[in-house]
ZAFI-614712 format. One record per atom (N, C-alpha, C, O): residue in three letters; x, y, z. Coordinates in steps of 0.2 Angstrom, whole numbers, plus 5000, padded with zeros to 4 digits. Layout:
<recs>
AlaXYZ ...
</recs>
This chain:
<recs>
Met528350214848 Met527750164845 Met527850174837 Met527850234834 Lys527750104835 Lys527850104828 Lys527150114826 Lys526750114830 Ile527050134819 Ile526350144817 Ile525950074818 Ile525450084821 Gly526050034816 Gly525849974817 Gly525349954823 Gly524749934823 Arg525849974829 Arg525549974835 Arg525050024837 Arg524650004842 Trp525050084835 Trp524550124835 Trp524050114831 Trp523450124833 Ile524050084825 Ile523350064822 Ile523150014827 Ile522550024829 Gly523349964829 Gly523249894833 Gly522749924839 Gly522249894841 Leu523149984842 Leu522650014849 Leu522250044846 Leu521750044850 Phe522150064841 Phe521550114839 Phe521050074839 Phe520450084841 Val521150004834 Val520549964832 Val520349924838 Val519849924840 Ser520949904842 Ser520649874851 Ser520149924853 Ser519649894855 Leu520249994854 Leu519850034857 Leu519250044854 Leu518750044857 Leu519250044848 Leu518650044843 Leu518249994844 Leu517750004846 Val518549934843 Val517949874845 Val517749864852 Val517149844854 Ser518149894858 Ser517949904865 Ser517349944864 Ser516849924867 Gly517450004862 Gly516950054862 Gly516350034859 Gly515850034863 Leu516349994853 Leu515749964850 Leu515449924854 Leu514749914853 Ala515749874858 Ala515549834864 Ala515149854869 Ala514849814872 Val515149924871 Val514949944876 Val514049964874 Val513949994869 Gly513549944879 Gly512949944876 Gly512649894878 Gly513049844880 Cys511949894877 Cys511549844879 Cys511649764873 Cys511349704873 Thr512049774869 Thr512149724865 Thr512849694865 Thr512949644861 Gly513349724869 Gly513949704869 Gly514049664875 Gly513649664880 Ser514749634875 Ser515049594880 Ser515249634886 Ser515249604892 Lys515249694885 Lys515549744890 Lys515049794891 Lys514849834887 Leu514749804897 Leu514449864899 Leu514649914903 Leu514949904908 Val514349984901 Val514650044904 Val514050064908 Val513450074904 Cys514050084915 Cys513450124918 Cys513450194916 Cys513950234918 Gln513050224913 Gln512850284912 Gln512350324916 Gln512150384914 Asp512150274921 Asp511550314925 Asp511750364930 Asp512250364934 Ala511350414930 Ala511550464936 Ala511650444943 Ala512050474946 Leu511250394944 Leu511150364951 Leu511550294952 Leu511550264957 Gly511950284946 Gly512250214947 Gly511850154945 Gly511250164942 Cys512150104945 Cys511950034941 Cys511949984948 Cys512349984953 Val511549924945 Val511649864949 Val511849814944 Val511549804939 Glu512349794945 Glu512649744941 Glu512449674942 Glu512649644947 Val512249634939 Val512049554940 Val512249514934 Val511949504929 Arg512849474936 Arg513149434932 Arg512849384930 Arg512249384932 Pro512949344925 Pro512549274923 Pro512749224928 Pro513349224931 Asn512049194929 Asn511849154934 Asn511749184941 Asn511749144945 Glu511749244943 Glu511749284948 Glu510949294948 Glu510649304942 Pro510649294954 Pro509949324955 Pro509849414954 Pro510149454955 Ile509249414952 Ile509249494953 Ile508649494960 Ile508049464960 Arg508949544964 Arg508649544973 Arg508349594973 Arg508549644970 Ile507749584976 Ile507249644977 Ile507049624985 Ile506949564987 Gly507049684988 Gly506949684996 Gly506249694998 Gly505849714994 Tyr506049675005 Tyr505549715007 Tyr505649735014 Tyr506049715018 Leu505249795015 Leu505149815023 Leu504449815025 Leu504149865025 Leu504249755028 Leu503549745031 Leu503549725037 Leu504049695040 Ala503049735040 Ala502949725048 Ala502849645047 Ala502349625044 Glu503349615052 Glu503349535053 Glu503149535059 Glu503049475061 Ser503249585062 Ser502949565070 Ser502649635073 Ser502849685070 Gly502249635078 Gly501949695080 Gly501249695078 Gly501049645076 Thr500849765079 Thr500149755078 Thr499949765071 Thr499349765069 Ala500449765066 Ala500149765059 Ala500549695057 Ala500749685051 Val500549645061 Val500949595057 Val500449555052 Val500649515048 Thr499849555053 Thr499349525049 Thr499349565041 Thr499249525036 Leu499549625041 Leu499549655035 Leu500249635033 Leu500249625027 Gly500749635035 Gly501349635033 Gly501349555029 Gly501549535024 Gln501249515034 Gln501349445031 Gln500849445024 Gln500949415019 Asp500149485024 Asp499749475020 Asp500149495012 Asp500049465007 Ser500549545013 Ser500849585008 Ser501449535006 Ser501549515000 Lys501749505011 Lys502349465009 Lys502149405004 Lys502449384999 Gly501549375006 Gly501249315001 Gly501149344995 Gly501349314990 Gly500949414994 Gly500749424987 Gly501349434984 Gly501349414978 Ile502049464986 Ile502649474984 Ile502749404981 Ile502949394976 Glu502749354985 Glu503149284984 Glu502749254978 Glu502949204975 Leu502049274977 Leu501649234973 Leu501849264966 Leu501949234961 Ala501849334966 Ala502249364959 Ala502849354956 Ala503049354950 Ile503349324961 Ile503949304960 Ile503849234958 Ile504149214953 Asp503449194960 Asp503349124957 Asp503149114951 Asp503349074947 Asn502649174949 Asn502349164942 Asn502749204939 Asn502449234934 Arg503449214940 Arg504049234934 Arg504349174934 Arg504949184937 Glu504149114931 Glu504449064930 Glu505249064928 Glu505649044931 Asn505249104921 Asn505849124919 Asn506249184922 Asn506649214919 Gly506049204928 Gly506249264930 Gly506249324927 Gly505749344924 Val506849374927 Val506949434923 Val507549434920 Val508149434922 Met507449444914 Met508149454909 Met508649394910 Met509249394910 Gly508249334911 Gly508649274911 Gly508949254919 Gly509149204920 His508849304923 His509049294930 His508349274934 His507749304933 Gln508549224939 Gln507949214943 Gln507849274949 Gln508349304951 Ile507349284952 Ile507249334957 Ile507349304964 Ile507049254966 Glu507749344968 Glu507849334975 Glu507549384979 Glu507549444979 Leu507149354984 Leu506749414990 Leu507049394996 Leu507049344998 Ala507349454998 Ala507649465005 Ala507149525009 Ala506849575006 Gly507149505016 Gly506649545019 Gly506949575026 Gly507449545029 Trp506649625028 Trp506849665033 Trp506249675038 Trp505749705035 Asp506049665044 Asp505549675048 Asp505449755050 Asp505949775052 Thr504949795050 Thr504949855051 Thr504449855057 Thr504449905060 Ala504149795059 Ala503749805066 Ala503149865066 Ala502849875071 Cys503049895061 Cys502749945060 Cys502850005065 Cys502350035068 Asn503450005066 Asn503850045072 Asn504350085068 Asn504650065063 Ile504350155070 Ile504850205065 Ile505550195068 Ile506050225065 Asn505750175074 Asn506350155075 Asn506550105073 Asn507150105070 Thr506150045073 Thr506349975070 Thr506349985063 Thr506649945060 Gly505950025059 Gly505850035052 Gly506550055050 Gly506850035045 Gln506950115053 Gln507350145052 Gln508050115052 Gln508450135048 Thr508050055057 Thr508650025058 Thr508649955052 Thr509049925049 Ala507949955050 Ala507849905044 Ala508149925037 Ala508449895032 Ala507949985037 Ala508050025030 Ala508750035032 Ala509050025026 Gly509150065036 Gly509850065035 Gly510250005033 Gly510650005028 Asp509949945037 Asp510349875036 Asp510049855027 Asp510449825023 Leu509449875025 Leu509349855019 Leu509749895013 Leu510049865008 Val509849965014 Val510249995010 Val510949975010 Val511249995005 Ala511249945014 Ala511949925016 Ala512149865011 Ala512749845011 Asp511549835008 Asp511649785004 Asp511749814996 Asp511149814993 Pro512249824993 Pro512249854986 Pro511949804982 Pro511949834976 Thr511649744982 Thr511449704976 Thr510549724977 Thr510149714972 Ile510349744981 Ile509549754982 Ile509449814976 Ile509749864975 Val509049784973 Val508849844966 Val508149874967 Val508149924965 Gly507649844971 Gly507049894973 Gly506849854979 Gly507149804981 Val506349894982 Val505949874988 Val505249874987 Val504949904983 Ile504849834991 Ile504249834992 Ile504149855000 Ile504449825004 Gly503749905001 Gly503549925007 Gly503449995009 Gly503450025003 Thr503350035012 Thr503249995020 Thr502549965020 Thr502149965016 Thr502449925027 Thr501749915028 Thr501449975030 Thr500849995027 Cys501650015035 Cys501350075039 Cys501550145036 Cys502150155034 Ser501150185036 Ser501250245033 Ser501750285037 Ser502250315034 Asp501650295043 Asp502350325047 Asp502950305047 Asp503350345048 Val503050225046 Val503650195044 Val504050225038 Val504650245038 Ala503450235032 Ala503650255026 Ala503950315026 Ala504450325023 Glu503650365030 Glu503950425029 Glu504650435034 Glu505050485034 Ala504650385038 Ala505450385042 Ala505950375037 Ala506350415035 Val505750315034 Val506250275030 Val506450305022 Val506850285019 Met505950355020 Met505950395013 Met506750425012 Met507150415007 Pro506950465017 Pro507550485015 Pro508250445015 Pro508650455011 Thr508150385018 Thr508750325019 Thr508650295011 Thr509150295008 Ile507950275009 Ile507950245003 Ile508050284996 Ile508150264991 Ala507850354998 Ala508050404991 Ala508850414991 Ala509050414986 Glu509150424997 Glu509850444997 Glu510250384993 Glu510750384990 Ala509950334995 Ala510350254992 Ala510150254985 Ala510550224981 Gly509650294981 Gly509550294975 Gly509050224973 Gly508950204968 Leu508850204978 Leu508350144978 Leu507650174976 Leu507550234976 Val507150124973 Val506350124973 Val506050084978 Val506350034980 Met505550114980 Met505150094986 Met504450084983 Met504250134979 Ile503950044983 Ile503450034980 Ile503050004987 Ile503149954990 Ser502450054989 Ser502050014995 Ser501449994993 Ser501150024990 Pro501249914996 Pro500649904994 Pro500149925000 Pro499549904999 Ser500149965006 Ser499749975010 Ser499850035013 Ser499450045017 Asn500150075012 Asn500350155014 Asn499650195011 Asn499550185005 Thr499350225015 Thr498750265012 Thr498650335014 Thr498150375013 Ala499150345019 Ala499150425021 Ala499350465015 Ala499850465012 Pro498850505014 Pro498950555009 Pro499550615007 Pro499750635002 Arg499850625015 Arg500450655014 Arg500950615010 Arg501350655007 Leu500950565009 Leu501650535008 Leu501750545000 Leu502250534997 Thr501250564997 Thr501350584989 Thr501150654988 Thr501050674982 Ala501250694994 Ala501250764992 Ala501850784991 Ala502250784996 Val502050804984 Val502650824981 Val503150874986 Val503750864986 Ser502950914989 Ser503350964993 Ser503450915000 Ser503950935003 His503150885003 His503250855009 His502750805012 His502250825013 Pro502950745013 Pro503750705013 Pro503950675007 Pro504350635008 Trp503650675002 Trp503650624996 Trp504450634993 Trp504650694994 Gln504850584991 Gln505550594989 Gln505550544983 Gln505150494983 Asp506050564978 Asp506050524972 Asp506150454973 Asp506550434977 Gly505750414970 Gly505950334971 Gly505450304974 Gly505350244975 Tyr505050344976 Tyr504350324982 Tyr503550304977 Tyr503350354974 Ala503350254977 Ala502650244973 Ala502350204979 Ala502550184984 Arg501650204977 Arg501150154979 Arg500550124975 Arg500350154970 Thr500450064977 Thr499950034973 Thr499250034977 Thr498750024974 Ala499250064983 Ala498750064989 Ala498350134987 Ala498650184984 His497850134989 His497450194987 His497650244993 His497750224999 Ser497550314991 Ser497550374995 Ser497050364999 Ser496650334998 Asn497050405006 Asn496450405010 Asn496050455008 Asn495450465010 Arg496250495004 Arg495950555000 Arg495250514997 Arg494650534997 Leu495450454994 Leu494950424990 Leu494550384995 Leu493950374994 Gln494750355000 Gln494350325005 Gln493950365009 Gln493350345010 Gly494050425011 Gly493650475014 Gly493150495010 Gly492650515012 Gln493250505002 Gln492850524997 Gln492150474996 Gln491650484995 Ile492450424997 Ile492050354994 Ile491650355000 Ile491150334999 Gly491750355007 Gly491450335012 Gly490850405014 Gly490350395017 Ala491050455011 Ala490550525012 Ala490050505007 Ala489450515008 Glu490350485000 Glu489750474995 Glu489350424997 Glu488750414994 Phe489550375001 Phe488950305002 Phe488550355008 Phe488050365006 Ala488750385013 Ala488350395019 Ala487850455016 Ala487250465018 Tyr488150495011 Tyr487550555009 Tyr487150535003 Tyr486550555003 His487350494999 His486850464994 His486550404995 His485950394992 Val486950354998 Val486450294999 Val486150275006 Val485750235008 Leu486450315011 Leu486150315017 Leu485750385019 Leu485450395024 Gly485850425014 Gly485350475015 Gly485550525021 Gly485150575023 Gly486150525023 Gly486350565028 Gly486550635027 Gly486950645022 Arg486350685031 Arg486550765029 Arg486950785036 Arg487350835036 Thr486950755041 Thr487350785047 Thr487750735048 Thr487550675046 Ala488350755051 Ala489050705053 Ala489350725059 Ala489550785059 Val489550685063 Val490050695068 Val490750655065 Val490750595062 Ile491250685067 Ile491950635066 Ile492250645072 Ile492350695075 Leu492450575073 Leu493050565079 Leu493650535077 Leu493750485074 His494150575080 His494950555077 His495250535084 His494950545089 Glu495950515082 Glu496350515087 Glu496850555087 Glu497250535090 Gly496950605084 Gly497450655084 Gly498050655080 Gly498550695080 Ser498050585077 Ser498750555074 Ser498650595067 Ser498150615064 Asp499350595064 Asp499250625057 Asp498850565052 Asp498550585047 Tyr498850515054 Tyr498450465049 Tyr497750475049 Tyr497350475044 Thr497450475056 Thr496750485056 Thr496550555055 Thr495950565052 Leu497050615057 Leu496750675055 Leu496750675047 Leu496250705045 Ala497150645044 Ala497050665037 Ala496450625034 Ala496250635028 Leu496250575037 Leu495650525035 Leu495150565037 Leu494750585033 Ala495150595043 Ala494550635046 Ala494350695040 Ala493850695037 Gln494850715038 Gln494950785035 Gln494650775027 Gln494350815024 Ala494750705025 Ala494650675018 Ala493850675019 Ala493550715015 Phe493550655023 Phe492850625024 Phe492550685025 Phe491950685023 Ala492750755028 Ala492450805031 Ala492550845024 Ala492050885022 Asp493050845020 Asp492950885014 Asp492450865009 Asp492150905006 Ala492450795008 Ala491950765003 Ala491250775005 Ala490850785001 Trp491150775012 Trp490650775015 Trp490150835014 Trp489550835012 Arg490550895014 Arg490450965014 Arg490350985006 Arg489851025004 Ala490750955002 Ala490650964995 Ala489950944992 Ala489650974987 Gln489750884995 Gln489050864993 Gln488450894996 Gln487950884994 Gly488650945001 Gly488150975004 Gly487950955011 Gly487450975014 Gly488350905014 Gly488150885022 Gly488450945027 Gly488850985024 Ser488350935032 Ser488650985037 Ser488950945044 Ser488650895046 Ile489550975046 Ile489850925051 Ile489550965058 Ile489651025059 Met489250915062 Met489150945068 Met489750965074 Met489751015078 Leu490050915073 Leu490650925078 Leu491250865074 Leu491150805071 Glu491750885075 Glu492350855074 Glu492950855080 Glu493250905081 Thr492950805083 Thr493450805088 Thr493750755090 Thr493450695089 Gln494350755093 Gln494850695096 Gln494750675101 Gln494750705107 Ile494650615101 Ile494550575107 Ile495350535110 Ile495750515106 Ala495250535117 Ala495950495120 Ala496050435117 Ala495550395116 Val496750405116 Val496950345114 Val496850285121 Val497050315126 Ser496650225121 Ser496650175124 Ser496050185129 Ser495650135128 Gln495950225132 Gln495450235138 Gln494950295136 Gln494950335141 Pro494650315132 Pro494350365131 Pro493750385135 Pro493350345136 Asp493650445138 Asp492950455141 Asp492450495137 Asp492550545135 Leu492050455135 Leu491650465130 Leu490850505132 Leu490550535128 Glu490750495139 Glu490050505141 Glu489950575139 Glu489450595135 Glu490250615142 Glu489950695139 Glu489850705132 Glu489350745130 Thr490250675128 Thr490350685121 Thr489550655118 Thr489150685115 Leu489450595120 Leu488950535118 Leu488250575121 Leu487750595117 Thr488250595128 Thr487750625131 Thr487550685126 Thr486950685123 Gly487950735125 Gly487850795121 Gly487450785113 Gly487050815111 Leu487850715110 Leu487450705105 Leu486750675105 Leu486350665100 Ala486550665110 Ala485950625112 Ala485350685111 Ala484750685109 Phe485650745113 Phe485050795112 Phe484950825105 Phe484450855104 Asn485450815100 Asn485450825093 Asn485750775089 Asn486250795086 Pro485550715089 Pro485850665086 Pro486050675078 Pro485650695074 Pro486650665077 Pro486850665069 Pro486550615065 Pro486350565069 Asp486550605058 Asp486550555055 Asp486950505054 Asp486850445053 Val487550525055 Val488150475053 Val488850495058 Val489150545059 Ile488950455061 Ile489650455065 Ile490150425062 Ile490150355061 Tyr490650465060 Tyr491250445055 Tyr491850435059 Tyr492250475062 Leu491950355060 Leu492650335065 Leu493250325062 Leu493450275059 Ala493650395061 Ala494350375059 Ala494650365065 Ala494950405068 Leu494650295067 Leu494950275072 Leu495250195072 Leu495050155067 Phe495550185076 Phe495850115076 Phe495350075081 Phe494950095085 Glu495450005081 Glu495149955085 Glu494949965092 Glu494349975093 Pro495349975096 Pro495249985104 Pro494750065104 Pro494150055107 Glu494850105101 Glu494350165102 Glu493750155099 Glu493150175101 Ala493850125092 Ala493050115089 Ala492650075092 Ala492050075091 Ile492950025096 Ile492449985101 Ile492150025107 Ile491550025110 Phe492550055108 Phe492350115116 Phe491750155112 Phe491250165115 Val491850185107 Val491250215104 Val490650175103 Val490150205105 Ala490650125100 Ala490150075098 Ala489950045104 Ala489350015103 Asn490150035110 Asn489850015116 Asn489450075120 Asn489050075124 Gly489850125118 Gly489550205121 Gly488850215119 Gly488350235122 Leu488750185113 Leu488050195109 Leu487550155113 Leu486950175113 Val487750105115 Val487350055119 Val486850075123 Val487150095129 Gly486250075123 Gly485950095130 Gly485650165130 Gly485350195135 Lys485750195123 Lys485550265122 Lys485050275116 Lys485150285110 Pro484450265118 Pro483950275114 Pro483850305109 Pro483550295104 Ala484150385110 Ala484150435106 Ala484650425100 Ala484650465095 Leu485150375102 Leu485750375097 Leu485650305093 Leu486050275089 Ala485150275095 Ala485050205091 Ala484950195083 Ala485050145080 Asp484750265080 Asp484650265073 Asp485250285070 Asp485350255064 Ile485850325073 Ile486350345071 Ile486750285066 Ile486850225069 Ser487050295060 Ser487350255056 Ser488250265058 Ser488450325058 Leu488550205060 Leu489150205062 Leu489550195055 Leu489350145051 Leu490150235053 Leu490450215047 Leu491250225050 Leu491450275053 Gly491550165048 Gly492350165049 Gly492650165043 Gly492450165037 Ser493350155044 Ser493950135038 Ser494250085038 Ser494250055043 Glu494650065034 Glu494950005033 Glu495249975040 Glu495449925042 Asn495350035043 Asn495850015050 Asn495249965054 Asn495449945059 Leu494749955052 Leu494449915057 Leu494149855052 Leu493749815055 Leu494349855046 Leu494049795042 Leu494649725044 Leu495049695040 Leu494649715050 Leu494949665052 Leu494449615056 Leu494049625060 Pro494749545054 Pro494149495059 Pro494149485066 Pro493749455069 Asp494649525069 Asp494649535075 Asp494249575079 Asp494149575085 Phe494049635074 Phe493649695077 Phe492949665078 Phe492749675084 Pro492549645074 Pro491849615076 Pro491949565082 Pro491549565086 Leu492349515082 Leu492349475088 Leu492449505095 Leu492149495100 Ala492949555095 Ala492949605102 Ala492549645102 Ala492449665108 Ala492149675097 Ala491649735098 Ala491049705100 Ala490749735105 Gly490749645098 Gly489949605099 Gly489549645095 Gly489749665090 Thr488949635099 Thr488349665094 Thr488349725094 Thr487949755090 Ala488849765098 Ala488749845097 Ala488949875090 Ala488849925088 Val489249825086 Val489449845079 Val489049805074 Val489149815068 Val488549775076 Val488149745070 Val487749795066 Val487249815069 Gly487849805060 Gly487549855056 Gly488049895053 Gly487949915048 Met488649895056 Met489249955054 Met489349955048 Met489249905044 Tyr489550005045 Tyr489850015039 Tyr490650025039 Tyr490850065044 Val490949985035 Val491649995034 Val491950005027 Val491749965023 Thr492350055025 Thr492550055018 Thr493350015019 Thr493650015024 Gly493449995014 Gly494049955013 Gly494049915007 Gly493549905003 Thr494649875005 Thr494749844998 Thr494349794997 Thr494349755002 Ala494149784992 Ala493749714989 Ala494049714982 Ala494049764979 Val494349664980 Val494649634973 Val494149574970 Val493849534974 Thr493949584965 Thr493649534962 Thr493849534955 Thr494149574952 Gly493649464952 Gly493749444945 Gly494149384943 Gly494449344947 Ala494049374938 Ala494349304935 Ala495049284937 Ala495149234939 Asp495549344936 Asp496149344937 Asp496249344945 Asp496849324947 Tyr495949364949 Tyr495949374956 Tyr495749294959 Tyr495949274964 Asp495349264956 Asp495049194958 Asp495649144957 Asp495649094960 Val495949144951 Val496649114949 Val497149124955 Val497349074958 Phe497249194957 Phe497649214962 Phe497549174969 Phe498049154972 Leu496849184971 Leu496749154977 Leu496749084977 Leu496749054983 Ala496749034972 Ala496748984970 Ala497348964973 Ala497348924977 Gln497848984970 Gln498648984970 Gln498849014977 Gln499148974980 Trp498749054980 Trp498749064987 Trp498449014991 Trp498749004997 Asp497948974990 Asp497648924995 Asp498248854993 Asp498448814998 Val498448854988 Val498848804986 Val499548804990 Val499748754993 Thr499748874989 Thr500448884992 Thr500448895000 Thr500748855003 Phe499948935002 Phe500048945009 Phe499448915013 Phe499248935018 Gly499048855011 Gly498648815014 Gly497948865018 Gly497548835022 Gln497848925016 Gln497448955018 Gln497249025015 Gln497649055012 Met496649035015 Met496449115012 Met496749165015 Met496849155021 Pro496949215012 Pro497249285016 Pro496749315020 Pro496249325018 Thr496949345025 Thr496649365029 Thr496649445029 Thr496149475031 Gly497249475026 Gly497349555026 Gly496849585020 Gly496449555017 Gln497149635019 Gln496749685013 Gln497149695007 Gln496949705002 Phe497849685009 Phe498349725003 Phe498749645000 Phe499349654998 His498549605000 His498949544996 His498949564989 His499449574986 Ala498349584986 Ala498349604978 Ala498649664977 Ala498949664971 His498649704981 His499049774981 His499849754980 His500149774975 Ala500049714984 Ala500749684985 Ala500949654979 Ala501449664976 Tyr500449604976 Tyr500549574968 Tyr500749624963 Tyr501149624959 Asp500249664964 Asp500249714958 Asp500949764960 Asp501349774955 Ala501149784965 Ala501649814967 Ala502449774964 Ala502949804962 Ala502349714966 Ala502949674963 Ala502949674957 Ala503549674955 Asn502349664953 Asn502449664946 Asn502549714943 Asn502949704938 Ile502449774944 Ile502649844943 Ile503349854944 Ile503649884940 Leu503749824949 Leu504349834950 Leu504649794945 Leu504949824941 Leu504549724945 Leu504749684940 Leu504749704933 Leu505349704930 Asn504349724931 Asn504249744923 Asn504649824923 Asn504849834918 Ala504649854928 Ala505149904926 Ala505849884927 Ala506249904923 Ile506049844931 Ile506749814931 Ile506949794924 Ile507449814922 Glu506449754920 Glu506549734914 Glu506649784909 Glu507049784905 Ser506049834909 Ser506149874904 Ser506649944904 Ser506749984900 Ser506949944910 Ser507449994911 Ser508249964911 Ser508749994912 Ser508249894910 Ser508949864911 Ser509249864903 Ser508949874898 Gln510049844902 Gln510349834897 Gln510749764899 Gln510949754905 Gln510749724893 Gln511049674895 Gln511649644889 Gln511549644883 Gly512249624892 Gly512749614887 Gly512649544884 Gly512349504887 Ser513149524879 Ser512949474876 Ser513249404881 Ser513049344879 Asp513549414886 Asp513749364890 Asp513249344895 Asp513249284897 Gly512649394896 Gly512049374901 Gly512149424906 Gly511649424910 Thr512649464907 Thr512849524912 Thr512149564911 Thr511949584905 Thr511849584917 Thr511349634916 Thr511649704919 Thr512149694923 Leu511349774917 Leu511549814922 Leu510749864923 Leu510449884919 Ile510649864929 Ile510049894930 Ile510249964934 Ile510549964939 Gly510050014931 Gly510050084931 Gly509650114936 Gly509050104935 Arg509850144941 Arg509450154947 Arg508850214945 Arg508350214948 Gln509050274941 Gln508750314939 Gln508250294934 Gln507650314934 Ala508550254930 Ala508250234924 Ala507650184927 Ala507150174923 Leu507750154933 Leu507150114935 Leu506550154939 Leu505950134939 Arg506850214942 Arg506350264946 Arg505950294939 Arg505350294939 Gln506250304934 Gln505850324928 Gln505350284924 Gln504850314922 Ala505550224924 Ala505250174922 Ala504550154926 Ala504150124923 Ile504550154932 Ile504050144937 Ile503450204936 Ile502850194937 Arg503750274935 Arg503350334934 Arg503050324929 Arg502550354929 Ala503250294923 Ala503150304917 Ala502450244917 Ala502050254912 Thr502350204922 Thr501850144921 Thr501250154919 Thr500950184924 Thr500850154914 Thr500250174912 Thr499850114910 Thr500050064907 Asp499250114912 Asp498650054911 Asp498949994911 Asp498949964906 Phe499349974919 Phe499549914921 Phe498849874923 Phe498449894928 Pro498749814920 Pro498149784920 Pro498349744927 Pro498749694927 Gly498049764932 Gly498249734939 Gly497749704941 Gly497149704938 Leu497749674948 Leu497349624950 Leu496849674954 Leu496249654955 Thr497049734956 Thr496749794961 Thr496349834955 Thr495849864956 Gly496549844949 Gly496249884943 Gly496749904938 Gly497249874937 Thr496549954934 Thr496949974929 Thr497450024932 Thr497150074934 Leu498150014933 Leu498550064937 Leu499050104933 Leu499350084928 Ser499050164934 Ser499350214930 Ser499750264936 Ser499350304939 Cys500450264936 Cys500750304941 Cys500850364939 Cys501050374933 Asp500750424944 Asp500750484942 Asp501550524946 Asp501850494951 Ala501750564943 Ala502450604946 Ala502650594952 Ala503250584953 Ala502050594959 Ala502250584965 Ala502250514967 Ala502250494973 Gly502150464962 Gly501950374964 Gly501350364966 Gly501250304968 Asp500750394965 Asp500250374966 Asp499950334960 Asp499750374955 Cys499950254960 Cys499650224956 Cys498950194955 Cys498650174950 Ala498750194961 Ala498050174962 Ala497450214960 Ala497550274961 Ser496850214957 Ser496350234956 Ser495750224959 Ser495150244957 Gly495750184964 Gly495250164969 Gly494750124968 Gly494250114971 Glu494850094961 Glu494250044958 Glu494149994965 Glu493549974967 Ala494649974969 Ala494649924972 Ala494349934978 Ala494349884982 Leu494050004981 Leu493750014986 Leu493149994987 Leu492949964981 Arg492749984992 Arg492049944993 Arg491749975000 Arg492150005004 Val491149965000 Val490949985007 Val490649915010 Val490249875006 Tyr490849895015 Tyr490449825019 Tyr490149845024 Tyr490249895027 Gln489649795026 Gln489249805032 Gln489249735036 Gln489049675035 Ile489549755043 Ile489649695048 Ile488949685051 Ile488549715053 Thr488949605050 Thr488249575053 Thr488449535057 Thr488949525059 Ala487849495059 Ala487949435066 Ala488549395065 Ala489049385069 Val488549365058 Val488949315056 Val489549335058 Val489849295062 Glu489749385056 Glu490549405057 Glu490649405065 Glu491149375068 Ile490149435069 Ile490349445076 Ile490449365079 Ile490749355084 Ser490049315077 Ser490049245077 Ser490649225077 Ser490849175080 Gly491149255072 Gly491749215069 Gly491649155064 Gly492049115063 Glu490949155060 Glu490849105056 Glu491049125049 Glu491149095044 Gln491049195048 Gln491249215042 Gln491749275041 Gln491649325045 Trp492149265037 Trp492449345035 Trp492849345028 Trp493149295026 Pro492649395024 Pro492549455027 Pro491749475026 Pro491449435023 Pro491449535030 Pro490749545028 Pro490649555021 Pro491049555017 Pro489949565021 Pro489549575013 Pro489849645012 Pro489949685016 Val489949655005 Val489949715001 Val489249735000 Val488749704998 Val489249795001 Val488549825001 Val488449884996 Val487949914995 Trp489049914994 Trp488949964990 Trp489749964986 Trp490249964989 Gln489649984978 Gln490449994976 Gln490350054973 Gln489750074972 Pro490750104973 Pro490750164969 Pro490850154962 Pro491250114960 Thr490550204957 Thr490750204951 Thr491250244950 Thr491150304952 Arg491850234947 Arg492550264945 Arg492550244938 Arg493050264935 
</recs>
């Protein structure tokens, strides 16, 4: 080869090398987990794993609406690319969720995931999502164990929903300081979710000086409560904490009716019961009952609700639409900050870089508060948690949600 050709080849390689990077026309992925390449005029695709059927369909649809509005508000997309949403139904079922996650990761164009709706499904799909190098941000997973770094947390998982550690703590603070309770009974269903909620309440209750008279599991679907409630009548607690779902909580509330010795007990439940169907089904037995759950307020949220009404023709009925809106925006911001773009408009999104960008999120001004993500993916501060009280108006079906009666100071 003549020397001129060597020089020409060297210059060609040098120019090519200089063109590699975020300002050149040719990009090279140097991310440890690989990259998603989005060519000019192609959309950036994000996916969701939500309950679009089954018992949690209201929550899934609620979250999907929040994601859609976040995308709608990015009129210019991200890095010059429009945003495309692809969805898979988990039905709040572990098996269905695992199948959905398998289908999702088979699509190499998906950059990140919003989901899941239910905590048990999140735990089941985490290995699949992590192995694929994806990120997943949940708007509604509240089980404390999901962000325990030892198990089952895996890299790439985060959530904008509060941990039930916070919800149990807030319920205990309210019952002790506002209601003046000093003795409590805790009823749960024995599931991982309700056990964690019961434990969070118990820990916070004892830390404030309260005593637990009884903590027990009740049967699901058709619990026999007569012996338990009759026993309580001889020494009534100040508070009964219901770490329960709707059918079992209704059994307990109805079991208290007609027992004068238990008439002054305060009932306190969690977000599992902050559903419009609960007071309709339970009737007058739950008048006066307290429920912890999400409440979002502020001028930005008012604008969001107005947009929701125009887009969907009704107000949201679930609790996590604002959390989903925040989750989608955190993901989209992280995509933008972790990407590199060539002069022709091609964008490379590094999967590990995207994970790091989400973990680096601090002081994000969300609808649900100021969010900062820690190393295990907890981004929520609990600012959006409140205590509601069910009244006769909710039982009649004339109003939802019930009035907020207490807001913790955080």
